[in-house]
N, C-alpha and C positions, 0 to 999 in steps of 0.2 A: 533614621540615621542620615545625615547627610554628609557627603566627602567632596572636596575639590582638590584635583591634581593639576600642579602647575608643572606643564612639561609632558609632550606626547612621545618621549624615546619609548623604549622597550621597557624598561623599568617602569614608567608610568602607565604604558599600556597594559601590560601584565598586571599591575596592581587595579586596574579599573577592571579587568576581566573578572577577578575573583571576587573584590566587592561587590559589585554589581551582581554577581551569580548568588550572591546572599543576601540578596535585598537591598543592600546600602543606594541611596539617591546619589549617582556619582556623575560630577561634572568635570571634564577635563578640559583645559586650555593650553593652546599651543600656539606659539608666536609665528611659528615660520608655515609656509602653506602646503606642509606635507606630515604626516605621522612617521616616527622614526627614527627621529634625531638623526643621528650621524648614519644610519641605514637610509640614505637617502639615494632615490633613484634619478638618475641623470640621462634623458632621453633627447637625443638630437643627431640631425642628420643621417638617421637612420642606425645610429648606435645607442646601446643601451649598457650603461655604467653603472655598478653599486658602488657608492661612494665608500661605503663600509658597513659591514665587515665583510672581507673577501673570503676567509677561512672560517668555516663553523662546524664545530664540534659539539657534543652533547645535544644530539637532534631532540631527544626525548624532553628536554627542558622545554623546546619550543611546544613541542606537540601537546604536552601536558595542559598548557595555557589555552591552546586549542580546544583541546577535550572538554576544559573547565568552560569553555563559553558555548559549548552544545553543539560544536562542528567536528566532522570527521578529519582528523588530522593528517590522515594518507591522502585525503582529497584535497584538502586546503593547502598541504606543504609536502608536495612530492619531492622528497630527497633522494639523491643520487649519493651514492658512497664512491669515491674517489681512491680505487685501492692502490694507485701510483700518483701519488699527489703532488709531490714538491721535488722540481729540481733545484738543486743546490749547485752553482757555477763559479768555480775560481779562477781567478786570472791567469793561472798557468796551465789552464785546459781541463784540469779534473772537475769532473763531475760525481756527485754523490745524490742519491735521489732518495727521497722518504717514502716509506710504503708499509701498510699493514701486512704484506707479504713477508712473514720472518724468514724463510729460507731464502727469498730474495734480497733481503737486508743483510742477512748473514753471507752471503756470496760478494756482495758487493765489499762487506768490512774485513774479509777475509783477504782481499786485495791490497786494501789500503792501511790495515791495522789490526796485525796479529794479538796484540793486548785486548782490543776491543773485540774480537771476534770470540776469543775465549770468555769474555766477561758479558756477553751481549745478552745471553737468559736471564743471568742474574739481574743486570739492569734494568730489563724489562720488567721482572718480579719486583724491583725495587720502587720504579716509579709508580706501578701499580699501587703498591703499598702508600706511598706517598698522598696518592689521590684517596684512596678510600677512607683513609685516616680522616684526611680534610672533608671529604663528604659527609661522613659520619658525625663529626665534630663542631665543624666550622661553617659551611656552605648552606646550612638550613638555618641558622639563627639569625637573631637580631641582636643588637647590642644598644642598651639606652644609657648605660652608664659603667663606670668601673667596676661595680659589684658584680655585673655579669660575666667577669672574668675570673672572679673569684668561685673557681670548682676544680676542686682535686682532678675530676677525671678530664675536664678540660684542660688543665696545664699538664697533667701527664701527657695528653696526647700532642699539644703543643711541642714538648720535649722530644718527640718521638718524630718529628717531620724535619728536622734537620734544619733548625732556626739560624744557628751560630754558623753555618758552611754556608758558603757562596755557592751559586749556580754553576760557575767556573770550575772550582775545586771538588765539587762533586761529580761533574764530568770528567774530570781528571781520575778521578780513582777507576773509571773503565775504559777511556781511550787516551791514547798516544797522538794519533794524528791530528794534525793541527786544523787540517779542512774538516775534520768530521767534530771536532771540538767546537769550531768556530760555526758550522752549521746549528749543532745543539744549543750552544749560548745565545743563538739567535731567539729562543723561546723567551728570552728577558724581555726582549721589545713587544711581545704579548700584552705585558704590563707596564710598558712604556719606562722599562729601566735598564740599568746596566748589568749584564751579566757577572760583573767582576763584584758587586756590591748586592745584587738581589739574591735574598735567601735561597737554598736549595729547594726548600719547599716546593716552589711554582717550578722544579721539574715535572712536576704531575703533570704538566702540559705536555711533555711528552708523551706520556700514557696516553693521553686522549687522543693525540695523532697517529701514534704506532702501533696501538693496542685496539682503541676503539674505533679511530678512522676519522677521515675529512670529509667533510659534505658539502654538496650544492644544492639548492631549490631551482630545479627547472622553471625557469622565466624570470630568473634572478633572485639573489638572496632577500631582495628587497619584500618579496614576496610574504616573507615573514611577518613583516610590519603589516602589510594590508591584510594577512589574515587575524592577526589580533585586533587590528581595528574592526573588522567583520564580528568577532567573538564578541567585543565589548559591545557593540551596538547591539547585536543579538540579543544581550543580557540586559538591557535598557540604559548603558551608560551614553550620557550625552557629551560628543567630542566636537571640540571646537578648532578647527586653524586658524591662522591669522588673528588671533586673541593673544595678545601680551597683557600677563597681569604685572601689574607694576608696583604691588605694594600687597604684604599681607596683614591685616587688621589685626590688633591684639588690644583686649581688655585685661589691663593688669596682667598677668604672667599667662593668658589663656588665648590662644589664637581661635578668632571667630569668624572670620571670612577673608575675601581676596578684594582689593581695588583692580579695576581691568583698566586698560588704557584709555578708554572711550569714558571713565568716569564710572561706570556701572559698579555697584557694591553687590556682591555676593556672599551669602552668609553659609556657614558649614560647622558641623562638630569636629570634622579632622580636617588638616590641611597637609597633602603631601607634596612635597617638591621632589620632582625630577628631573636632576640635571646637577650639573657640576656645584656643590653647594659652597664652594671658596669662591665662586662668582656670583651665585644666586643670591645666598645669604646677605651678602652686603648690600644689592641690590634691591631687596625685598623686606628688609628690617631695619630699624634705626637702629643705632648702636646701644643704645640702653638696656633693651631687654635680652641680649646677648652677649653675655661676658664670657660664655665658655666658648664662642665663636666670634670673638673681637676681630677688630681688624689687625690688630698687632698678632694674634693667635693663627689669623689666616696668612698671613706674610711670612709666619714662620715654615710653613709647609713646602716641602721641595717638589714642584711639579714635575710629572712626569714628562716624558718628550713628546714633541708635536710631530708634525709632518709636512714635507714637501710632496704635493701629488700633482701628477699631469695625468689628465685625462685625454688620451690618444687613440684616435680612431684612423685605421690604417686602410689603405686601397688595395690590401691583399691579404693573406692569411699566410705569417711565417711559419713554414715546417717545422723549425727547430725550436720554435716556444712552445711551452708548455702553460696548463691551466694556473697552477703555481709555480713561479719561476724568480730563482733569487740569484743576482749576482754579486758575489761578497767583495769588499775591499782587501786589500792586501794586510791591513793592518788594524785588526778589530778594537784593539785596546787605544789605539791612537784615536780612531774615530769617536770613541765614547768620551775620551778625554777632551776633545774639541767640543762635543754637546755638550757636557758639563760645563765648559767653561763660558757657554752661551754662543758658540759658533757655528757656522754650518761646515762639514767635513768635507776638506779637501778631496777626498775620495771615498765618497758615500757606498755602503752597501745598497743596493737597489733591488727592490721588489718590483715584479710585473704580475698582477693579476689577470687573466685572459680568459674569462668565462665563455666566450665562443669557442674555446677548444674542446669545451664539452656541451656547449647550448649555441649550435653554430645561428640558430634562428635570430639571436638578441643583435647579430651582426652580420648580415647576409654578404654586406659588400666587400668584406675585411674585418681583421681582429681589432676587439675592444680592449685596448690597453690599460688599465688603471695601474700606473705607476707609481710607487710609494717610495720615499727615501725618509729617515730619522731627520729631525729637524730640531733645534732645540726650542724650549718653550720662549715666546716673544720676550726681546730685550732690546738692545740697541744694534741689532743687526743691519747693515748698511748693503747687503748683497742684492743684486738686482733679481729677479725673477727669472728674466730672459735669460742672464747669463747664466743662472745655476741651471736651467732647463737646456742650455746647451751642452752644459758641461757633463750632465747624464746622458744626452744621447751619444756625445764622443764615448763615454766610456762604455755603452753599449755598444755600440759599432765597432768599437778596438775589440770586444769579446765577442765579434761575430752576429750581433743582433741590429741590423739595420735598420731601426724604426725610423730615424729622422725622414730618410729619404722616400718614405711611404704613408707618411701623415696627411691625412685629409682634414682631419679635424682634431682642434688640440684645446684644452682650456687648463688653466694652473689655479692652486690653491695652495696658499702657505698657512704659517701659524696664525698670522693676525686675521686671515680671513676664515680660519678654523674658530677663531674666539667668537668673532663677531655673528658667524652663522649659526653656530651651537652652543654660544654661551659657556664657551669651556675656558676655564682660569687660565689666562696666558698662552692660549692655545693648547694646553696639556693634553693628549687624547684620551688618558685614562685618570685624571685628578691626579692625588698626590701620588708620587712615585714609590716605589718599592725598594728604594736604594738604602734604606735603614729597616731595623728590623719593628720599631715602634710606627712607622707609617705602613708597613709591609702587614702587619697583623693586627694594628689598632687603630684602624682609619676612623674618620668623623663616624661618631654613633647614629643609627637609624632613627634614633628618638632624640628631639631636643631636650638637651638639659635645661634650657632656658624657660620655654614656651611650652605648657600643656597644650596637647593636641595638634603638635607640629611635626612631622614626620620627615624623612630623606631617605630617598631611592636613587640609584644609578651607580656609575662607575666610580665616583669620588667616596662613597661611602662603602659599608660593609655588604657583601665579601668581598668586592673588589672590581677591576676592569674586566672587560671584555663581554661579549655578548650574553653566552650563557649565565655568568654571575649576574650581569644587570638585571636580566629576568629575574634571576632567584631572589635578588635585592627586593625586586615588585612585590614577589610572592611572600616573601620575608614581612614587609611589613603590613601587607592586607592581611595576612594571617594574625600579626600584633595585633593590629585594630579590632578584627573580629574574636579575639580572645583563645587564638588557637597557636600559642607561643610554644616554640619547640626548647624544652629544658633540658639541661644536661647536669647530672648531679656530681 
């Protein structure tokens, strides 16, 4: 059996490990000069940056891939748990830190939110319930068509994960302090969406951070991609960088191979597209054989938010900066309305990931600040990157975080660069948004409805965005090809 994987992000690498482990002849083609997709290392002037993701949860998902590849995950992926992991800072000087230390969390909440203090224990129990239901019935499945949703057990479980309630309304059941609500509502951006529209189901992300924990890999989170590559090659997969696939070859309604940019033809029994299928499918397939993912259908999807990124290497280490540090805007609802309208926020919420706080060897000369603000998917924005960068630096300085005066190295990347570099539809970080229930729970299927032998993995398909979900999508597709499909009756 032969399989070709288009794209070497975490989903494609995950697929390659499992297929190769079971004797499949695997060839993977990646158009960029690195594997890992958005998990891209940037090393310059003595600074190391993880382009993404900066926040890691569900470490066992990554370990399992490495273990499948015949490697020792503890040796390849030295995870460090960050017990006190995120500083949430607000314009009035209030700070609220996220931690897996329950007593510490309750002590903070007791001072800020009496209602939240009384309900915090039940809150933790409910977000844990949401996660375990999703894990049991949803995360380890592939979806090949609408019939896969016709299951009494699946239907019942979906009604139990609060699909008709927004994330914001869910959090308001437990908390009343506007700062605490804003901090929790930010979890919607982990799937590139608005907390005022995203289903409360995704509040399970809070469980991963507050109950299970946030992790970091020594040497940089990009070590995850490196370990996946090592595992895939150990199992015999052939991985190629700087190798762009220009076309999926079909015969009738069957995918039979691919054509590379150099004109070379490779045949295979199965083709797996790892990437944003909303952009990849139109580029790889003619319109005639894909009625279920026609150009009109693709245009109907609401893309998730994108990002404006500054990678800033400082000439010093700022003592008040944390590994994960968020400076919130005053008006979160206004911020998301501006993004929805296709505009950059006048006052954005600013995330700063500084892995040197945990791993000083990554940038011994000063902090390696990865600064990210939410940005709209590409449209007709006229804002200049230089102007928006200065706006961000100004807001940080006003909040007592004087990054600008210490910048030794910097580089920026906006939605258009993200679209071009990573093949992201309109620069969206997570494929379709979760701003409505249809897109949140019924993402494009893992198996083509039009072409036999064609599969999809990555953040734009099931089970969704975020690095653990992307890895699971790769595992799910591999298991489906191997005949190890999870069935829920």
